C-alpha positions as CSV (number, residue, x, y, z in Angstrom):
1,X,-20.6,-103.4,41.5
2,X,-22.8,-106.4,40.2
3,X,-26.2,-107.1,42.3
4,X,-27.0,-110.1,44.4
5,X,-29.4,-111.4,41.3
6,X,-27.1,-111.1,39.0
7,X,-24.6,-113.3,40.4
8,X,-27.2,-115.7,41.3
9,X,-28.4,-115.6,37.4
10,X,-24.5,-115.8,36.2
11,X,-24.2,-119.2,38.6
12,X,-27.1,-120.5,37.3
13,X,-26.0,-119.8,33.9
14,X,-22.8,-121.8,34.7
15,X,-24.4,-125.0,36.6
16,X,-26.9,-125.8,33.6
17,X,-24.4,-125.5,30.3
18,X,-22.0,-127.6,32.3
19,X,-25.2,-129.8,33.5
20,X,-26.1,-129.7,29.4
21,X,-22.3,-130.6,28.2
22,X,-22.4,-133.4,30.6
23,X,-26.0,-134.7,29.2
24,X,-27.4,-134.5,32.5
25,X,-31.5,-134.1,33.4
26,X,-31.5,-131.7,36.3
27,X,-33.2,-134.8,38.0
28,X,-30.0,-136.5,37.6
29,X,-28.1,-133.6,38.8
30,X,-30.3,-133.4,41.9
31,X,-30.1,-137.2,42.7
32,X,-26.2,-136.8,42.4
33,X,-26.1,-133.4,44.4
34,X,-28.3,-135.4,47.0
35,X,-30.7,-132.4,46.2
36,X,-34.2,-132.0,45.0
37,X,-34.9,-131.5,41.6
38,X,-37.0,-128.0,42.2
39,X,-33.9,-126.5,44.2
40,X,-31.9,-127.7,41.1
41,X,-34.3,-125.8,38.6
42,X,-34.6,-122.8,41.1
43,X,-30.3,-122.8,41.2
44,X,-30.0,-122.7,37.8
45,X,-32.6,-119.6,36.7
46,X,-30.5,-117.5,39.6
47,X,-34.2,-117.3,41.8
48,X,-32.4,-119.3,44.9
49,X,-28.7,-118.8,46.2
50,X,-27.3,-121.8,48.2
51,X,-25.5,-123.1,51.3
52,X,-22.3,-123.4,51.0
53,X,-22.8,-127.3,51.3
54,X,-25.2,-127.6,48.2
55,X,-22.9,-125.4,46.4
56,X,-20.2,-127.8,47.2
57,X,-22.2,-130.6,46.5
58,X,-23.1,-129.5,43.1
59,X,-19.7,-128.8,42.2
60,X,-18.5,-132.2,43.1
61,X,-21.4,-133.6,41.0
62,X,-20.2,-131.3,38.1
63,X,-17.3,-132.1,38.5
64,X,-15.8,-128.1,38.7
65,X,-14.8,-126.1,42.0
66,X,-17.1,-124.1,43.4
67,X,-15.1,-121.1,42.5
68,X,-15.6,-122.2,38.7
69,X,-19.8,-122.3,39.6
70,X,-19.6,-118.5,42.0
71,X,-17.3,-116.9,39.4
72,X,-16.4,-118.4,36.4
73,X,-12.9,-118.2,36.7
74,X,-10.9,-121.4,36.3
75,X,-8.8,-122.6,39.9
76,X,-5.7,-125.0,39.9
77,X,-8.7,-127.1,41.8
78,X,-10.2,-127.4,38.0
79,X,-6.8,-127.8,36.6
80,X,-6.3,-131.2,38.8
81,X,-9.9,-132.1,38.0
82,X,-8.4,-131.8,34.4
83,X,-5.5,-134.0,35.5
84,X,-7.1,-136.8,36.9
85,X,-9.3,-137.3,33.8
86,X,-5.8,-137.4,31.8
87,X,-4.5,-140.0,34.3
88,X,-7.4,-142.3,33.4
89,X,-5.7,-142.1,29.2
90,X,-3.0,-144.2,27.9
91,X,0.4,-141.9,26.8
92,X,-0.8,-141.8,23.5
93,X,-4.2,-140.9,24.2
94,X,-2.6,-137.9,26.7
95,X,-0.3,-136.6,23.6
96,X,-3.3,-136.8,21.3
97,X,-5.2,-134.7,24.0
98,X,-1.9,-132.3,24.1
99,X,-2.0,-131.8,20.2
100,X,-5.7,-130.9,20.7
101,X,-4.9,-128.1,23.0
102,X,-2.1,-127.0,20.9
103,X,-4.2,-126.7,18.3
104,X,-6.6,-124.6,20.1
105,X,-4.2,-122.3,21.8
106,X,-2.7,-121.5,18.2
107,X,-5.8,-120.9,16.8
108,X,-7.2,-118.6,19.8
109,X,-4.0,-116.4,19.8
110,X,-4.1,-116.2,16.2
111,X,-7.7,-114.8,16.2
112,X,-5.8,-111.8,18.8
């Protein structure tokens, strides 16, 4: 079984990767999460665990589930968040996204 420090480090890595993907600074994420920049820095480095309410704030600001941050698993809530994004697209744009997904699936299945 993995130790707590490793779990925190992996969770911090997921937070940092998602933050960067969204083009956010630590300061911006802290503001969106109603936390301090130091808190975000410690969380990303794996030096500090989070209380449940803070984990929920960070997950909401990053647009992912708390399960994803904790474990890296994609759950139904993550899929629902993607569905909410698709709702903002035109039908034609949804079909383009669908084609991209199909191409990704074909590409990844080819490598197996």
